[in-house]
N, C-alpha and C positions, 0 to 999 in steps of 0.2 A: 505493499498498500505506500501510494507517494505520501512525503512529508508535507506540512502546510508550506515549506518554503520549496519544493519542489514545486508544487502547484501554483505558487505565485509566479516562478520562473517560466513555467508554462504558456501561461497567462499573458505575460509579456512579452512572448514569440510571436502570440497570434498580431495578426496585423490591423490595424485600427482604422477602422471605415465611419467612425463618428464625424461627423463635417464634410466627407468627402465629395456629397453632392450640395454642398451651401457655400454661399457667398455672404464677403461684408460687403455692406454698399453704402457710400461715404461719399457726399455731392454728388450722384449719379454716376460714381466711379466704382467698380466690382473691382473685389481683391478676392480669390479662392481661400477657401476656410480650409485650413491644415486640421486643427482639430477643434471642438470644441465641448464645453461641459456647462453645469449650472452655473461652475463658478468663473468660468471665464472661456477667451475665445483666440487660437491661435491664426494669424492668416497671414499670407504675400501682400507686403505693401512696404509703404516707404513715407518720409515727411511729417513723421510724429516721433514727439520725445518723451522719454518715461516722464512720469507723473501727469502728462496731458490730458484731460479728458475730451471723449469724441462721442458725440452722437452716430449712431449706425444705426443698419437694418441688416437683419439677417435674412436672408431669402432664398429660395430653393433656386439651383443652375437650373432645371428644366421647366419652374414656371414662377420668374422674380416676382409675380403679383401677390405669391404665396408668402409673405414676410411679416416680420413682427419688428418692433422698434427698439432698440436699447443703447445705454449710456455704457462703455468702458474708460476705465482709467488703465492706460498705457504703464504696462509694468516692466517692459523688454522689448529691446528692439535688435537685431541681430541679423545680417546676413539678410536683409529683405524680407526679414518676418517680424511680425510686431505680436507680443503677446501682452492683450488687455485684460484685465478683471471686470467684469461685470455689475454693476448696481442694480441688482436683480428686481424685477417686478412679476407678476403671477404671467399675463402674457407671454413672457418672454421662457419665466421656465416651463409652461405648459409646451409651450414649441420645442424648447431645446428639450425635453423629457419624448413627447413625441418622437423626435427625430432618433431620439438615440432609440427607442422602441423598434422602432423601422428598419436603423443601422443592424441591430441585434438580431432581430427576428423576435422579440420578448416583447409581452404587452406589459408594461409597466404597472404594478401594483395599485401606483399613486390613482389609474382612471378608472380602477371597480375591478379589473381582472386579476386573476390569481397570478401572483410572482412566479415566472419559470425557476425550476427548480434543478 
């Protein structure tokens, strides 16, 4: 039987697809999302500094009208990747949790379904 440490390493080897089909839109410019969670987002881009507060929209690549407003504080900028921390709100959290459920194939318990075991 695998130890907890081995199980954690196996999970890290899996390719993360959360955020792969999303965009960050700032002033009608679109930037591909690298990774997203309820805490923050990493996306390709430049022109913003650490500590800067930026109003964004998170949208689906396949349908940019399916989007949600968000505010991020830039926490890191390196090699044309911006990492921002969300100022969370309920519509944003709902949007992200729904996206994570779709990306992982699990219906989040948050929405009334049973958590996948």
